[in-house]
N, C-alpha and C positions, 0 to 999 in steps of 0.2 A: 503493499500500500504506500511504499514511499513517494511515489510519484503522483499520488493522488490530488493533493491540493494544487500542483502546477497545472495538471489537466483541467482540473475543475474550475480554476480562475480563466483558462482559455476558453472554456465553453460558456461560463458566465459573461465574458466579454463578447463573445459571439451572440449570445442571446440578447443582449442589450442593444446590438446592431440591428435586430431584427423588426425594429419599428413597432408594429401591431402586437407582437408578443412581449413586450415589455412587463405586462402585469401577470403573465402567465408563469407556472413554476417551470423550471428546467425541464424540456422535454426528454433530453437525452442523458438522464441520470447514469452514472458510471457504476459499473459491479466490480466486487473484488472479492476474491476466495483465499481461504487459508486451510491447510490440510496438515495434520499432525501425523506422525509415525513412531512406532516403537521399533527398535532393532532387535533381530533374533539370530543367533548362529544357526548353523546347518542343523543342529539338533531340536531347533525349537525352543530353546533357551532365551530370555533377555539378556541384552549384553549392554554394558555402559560405554559403547564405542561411538558415541555422537560426534566428540571432536575429531576423530580420524575421519568419519565420514564427511563432516562439514569441510574440511580441509581439502579433501579429495574431490569433492563436488565443485569447490571454488576453482581448483586448478584445473580441472577439464572444462568446466563452462564458467567463467567467472561472473556471467550475467545471471545464473541461477538465483533466484531469490529464496535462499535457505538460511535458517537462523537458529540459534540455540533456544532450547526450552528449560524449564527448571530442572528436569532430570537429565542426566547424561545418557540415558536409555532412550531420548526422545529427540526428533528434529522436527521443524516446521518449514513448510513450503508456503510461499505466498505468489503473487502473479502481478503482472502489469494491469491496472484497472483499465476498463474500456467501457463504452457505451454499449458495445455489442456483447452479448452472452457468448456468442460464438468465439470472439477473440479472447475473452477473459479464459474461458474453459480450456481452449487449446493451449494457451500460455502455461496455465498451471499444470497440466497434464504432460506437456513436454517438460517441464522441471521435474514431474514425478518419474517420467522415463529416464531422464539424467540420472536422477538419484538412484533408481533401481539399477541401472547399468553399473553405476560405482560400487553400490552395495554387493551386487552379484559377484564383481571381480574380486572382493574382499571376502568371499564366501559368507556374506551375510543376507538376512531376508528383510523384507517390510512387513510389519504387522499393521494392518490398517483398520482395526476394530476398536471400540471404545475403552475396552480393557483387556488385558492378558488374562486368559482363564486360570492360569495356576499361581503358586505362591511365588512372590520375588521382592528382594529389597532394593530399590533403586538407588544410585548415588545422585545426590542432589548438589546443584552448583552453590558456590559460596558467594555470590555477589550480595551487595548490601539489601537489595529488596527482598531476596529469598532468605537471607538470614533473620531478617526481620519478622517475615512471615511464619519462619520455624519458631521463633521465640512465641509469637503470638498465638499461633494455632498448636502448638506442641509438635514434637516429632513426628509422631505416628500420624496426625491429621495432615500435616504438611507432606508426609511421605505419599499419602494418597493421591495428592495432586499429579505426583508423577508416575501414578500408575493409571492414569485416565488421560484419554487422547480424544480430540473432537475436530468438527469441522466448522468453520466459521464463514458466513456470509455476509458480504458488506454490500449496502446499497447508498448512494451518496443521497444527502439531505436534499430537500428542495431548494432552489436558488435563494440566497440571501438568509438561510437559516443560520449558517454558520460562519464565524468570523475567523479567518485564519492567523490574523494578529494576536488575537487574544485566546486562540484555540479553544473557544467556548461557543455556546448558542448565542446567536444574536437575536435580540428581541425585535420583532417584526409588527407591524400593524396591518399588514396585508392579509385579511380575513382568509383568502382562499389558499395562500401558502401556508398559512398557519394550520388550516384544516388539514391540508395535506400532509403535514408534519406530524401533527398529533394523531391523525388517523393511521398513518404508517406505524407509528410507534406502538399504538394500542393494538393494532392489527398483528404485530409480531407477538406481542404478549399473549392474545387469544390463540393464535396459531401455534405456540410453542408446544402444547400436549400432542397436537396432531404431528407435528414435525418430528418430535421426540419418539413418538410411538412407531412411526413408519421408518424411521432410521435407527431403531434400537439394534446394537450389535454387541452388547456386554451382559450377557446372561450369567456370566460368573465373575466374582471378584476375589481374589486370594483364594481360589478353590472353593468358593461357597456359591450356591445359586440360591439367591433370596429375593430375586426380581428380574424381569424380562430386560430391564435396562438399569443394571445396577450402577452404572457411571453416576446417574442422575441423583439418587440418594448419597451416594458416597460423596460426590463433589458438591451439591447443592446442601444437602442435609437439612435438619430443621424439623420442627413439630409437624407441619403440613404433610412432610414426607415420613414422619414418624422414624426418623433416624438421626440421631442427636451424636452419632460419631462422624458425620459428614463434616468436610473441610470447613464449609461455612455454616454450621448448624447454629452457631451463637453470634453470627453476624448476617442474617438474612437481609438486612438492609444494603449490604454490600455484595452478597453472593448469591441471593435467592431470586425467585421469579417475582418482579415487582406488581403492584397494582396498576391499573390504568391511571392516567393523568387527564385531568378535564381540560386543563389549559396549559399553554407555555409556561406562565410563571408557577404554575404546580410543578411542572417538570424541573424547572430551573430551582426552585426552592429545594427540592427533594435531592438533587445533584449536590448542592450546597451542603445540605445535612450529611449526605454521605461523607462528603470531605471532613466535615466538623467530628462526625463519629470516629472516622479512621484515624484522624491525627489524634483524637482523644486516647485512642487505643494504642498508638504508636508511642505517645508520650509516657505512657505507664511502664513502656519497656526501654524507652530512651527519651529523657527529658529534654534533651538536645536536638531531638529531630526536627527538622524543619522542611515544610512542604516543597519549597521551590529548589531544594538541593536533591530531592528525591524523585520528583515528577514534573513533567513538562506541562501538564494541564489538569484542571480539576476533573476532567473526563477520564483521565487515567484510573480514578479511584472507583472502580466497578469491575466487578468479576462475575456477574450475574448473566443470565443467558439473553437477556435484552439489554443493549448498550448503545448509547450515543457515544460514538468514537471520536477521539481527538483527530482522526484524519477528515472529520466531516461527513461521516457515514453513520448509517443505522446498522448496527452489527448483531445479528442473530448467531449467538454463540452457544446454544443449549444442546445441538445434537450430537450424537456419537459419530466417530469418525466411521467410515464405510467403504465400500467398493466404489471406484471412480463413476461406475454407470449410475449407482444411486446418488451420489454426491451431485453429479450433473443433471439428473431429473429433478431433484428436490431444488437445486439452485434456479433452473428455469421456472419452476412453478413459483417460486418465492419472487423472482424477477418480474414476471408478469402480473402477480397479483398487486405488488407495490406500484409497478407502472400504472395500473388501473387506477388506483388510489391517487396517485399524483396527477394523473392527466385528466381525469373525470371529477376531481375534488370529492371523491365518495367520503361521506361521513360513516365512521366507524362507531356504532352505537351500541353500547351495552344495554341489554334488556332481557326481561324474562323469556320473550319468545326465542331468545338466542340459545336457550338450553335445550329446547326441542328441535329448534330449526336454525341450528349454528350457521353461520355464513350467508343466510338469507339476504337477497338484495332486493330492495323495493324503494322505489321513490328516490333513488340515488343514495338510499342508506345500506350499510351492510351491518346486519344485526349479529352481535357476538354476546356470549353469556356474560353475565356479571363476573367481576373479576374474582370474587369470593368462590364461585362454582368452580372457574378455572384454575385457581391456586390451590382450593382446598380439596376439590374432587378430581378434575380431569388430570392434573399434573401427578397425583398419586395412582390414579388408575393407569395413567400411560406408563410409569415407571414399573409398577409391580405386575399388572396384568396384561397390558399392551392390547392388542386386537382381540383378546380372550374377553374383554370386558365389553358389555353391550352398549355402554356410553361412549366407549373409544371407538367401537366398531362404526357406530353412527356419525361420531365427530369427525373421523378420519374421511368417512364417504363423502360427507357433505364439504369437507375441506378440498378433497381431490376433484370432486364434481364442479365446484366452482372455480378452482385453479386450473383445471384442464379447459374449460370454457374460456377463460382469459387468455391461454396460451396461443401464439401464433402457429398456424397451420405447419409452418417449416419445422417446427420444434415438437410436433406431436409425437415422432418416433423416439425422441430423447426422453420422454417421460413414461415411456411403457414400463421400465423395470420397477418404478416405484407403484405404478397403477397394478403391475402383476403382483407384486408383494401383497398389496391389499385384497385383491380379488382372491388370492389363493390362500390368504392368511399365512404368508410364508416369509415373515421379515428375516434379516440375518440371524437375529437372536434365536428364532425358531429352529433355523437351518442348524446352528452351533449345538442347540439342544440335542436335535435328532441324531447329528454325527457322535455326540458324547455318549448317547445310549447305545449307539452302534459299537462303541469302544469300550462298553463295559460299564460305563458310570449309571448309577442308580440314583433316583430322585432321593432328596433328604440326605444324602450322603457327600462328604467332600470329595472333589475332584483331585485325584492324585496328580503329581508333577509329571509322572511318566505320560500319562494320559492327556494331560494339558498341552504337553510338547507335541505330541502325535496329532492332537486336535489343532494346534497351531500350524503346523506344517501341512495339514491337509488344506487349510483355507489360504495359506500364503501362497500357495502352489496356483491358486485361482486368481490371485490379485493382478498378476502380469497379463494374463490372457485377458481380463476384464479391462484392463488399462488401454492395451491395443484396440480391442474391439470399440471401446468408447470414442478413441481418437479417430478412428475410421468411419464411425458414424458422425462425428461432428464435422467431419471434412466433407461430407456428402450433404450437409444442410445447406438449403438455399436461401442465403440472407440478402441477396441482391434486390429483392423486391422493396425492402423498406430498411433503409439504414439504421434506423433507431432500435431494430431487433438485436 
């Protein structure tokens, strides 16, 4: 996302010169993606060789957007943001191909699911941010962060909503732009249970199966998920799924309160801690699933990491939903009707459930039961129906993997559990490390084939008809 602000400024300048479009939100919002991976050896064990891989990737392809993560068992790929989903997707998948090639030459494999199924103890980095978090959360909670990997989707904020000088939200009095901004923010909160449900790939954590998406309670934690051992269990304001915000000022006030809370916690452990010496922006203090990012994007970061085909499908669906909200100024309205008929659109309004239902019920159902829960089955069905309708016909083939998973009730978590049973694992028992390694090898073998097929599919997409796609 490093070049996002520069491109955004260029597009803003272009939009200002379009005369009649001065009061419209930016039509060609940019998209960015991030993918995290764990590193395995050829026996299926997690290894702490991220630094070795980072150096080798940069040597082979210096332009590859690859960075460190909190654990030395993890790496993160980014991409060059673009107004076209097609360009963004191809860019990050080419980086993934480079990463795969480098890892293969070192006899290493890429694990692309939300958690590793067996037990392991990661080695965490010693920079100031991670050391502080380790003190605040405690060692075991902080280690959990290095045992979880996710996929993050970025979508540029409407024109004028972000100030690159202050690296914060800009107060605007343009009602339509404000509506687009708040609508997209609240939509991503409402969509979170549907997205996490369909993208679940972490049925085991440290050998235990207690949820279809164990990464969600392990990382977010908290009373709503009935998991107080989670990383952010005692700091839900900073790491949990947030409530909707009615106005821009409500959101700004909420962001300021996050900073105040976090600094209060920091100063308990280091009374000399100064915000400006640690962070570049107030927007940095948020590790929850929906975040206004200091690159001027709305970031959905709640989903498990997954196969490239599923990541691209979900990215396309999200992109076209957000584009619809921005272009047509859809009002995202919490209402009781949104419980029975979520994502219903009527009179330029999208109805979503009250945030209490989303956070207290659907979030829990998504994590622990997934599509086996009747509420989640209906919620995902209606989300996909709406998103598919919004998706440009050129991209319809690219969303089939996610549609198929729903129709067949066969998420990656379900696939992992089926394979584990074939390997001898029984429900209510711990997955032994030998089986975990065999399980991991089985699915990492499928990663490269999926990567190549997804790249080929994207290359066949006809995007010449409309540049904004």
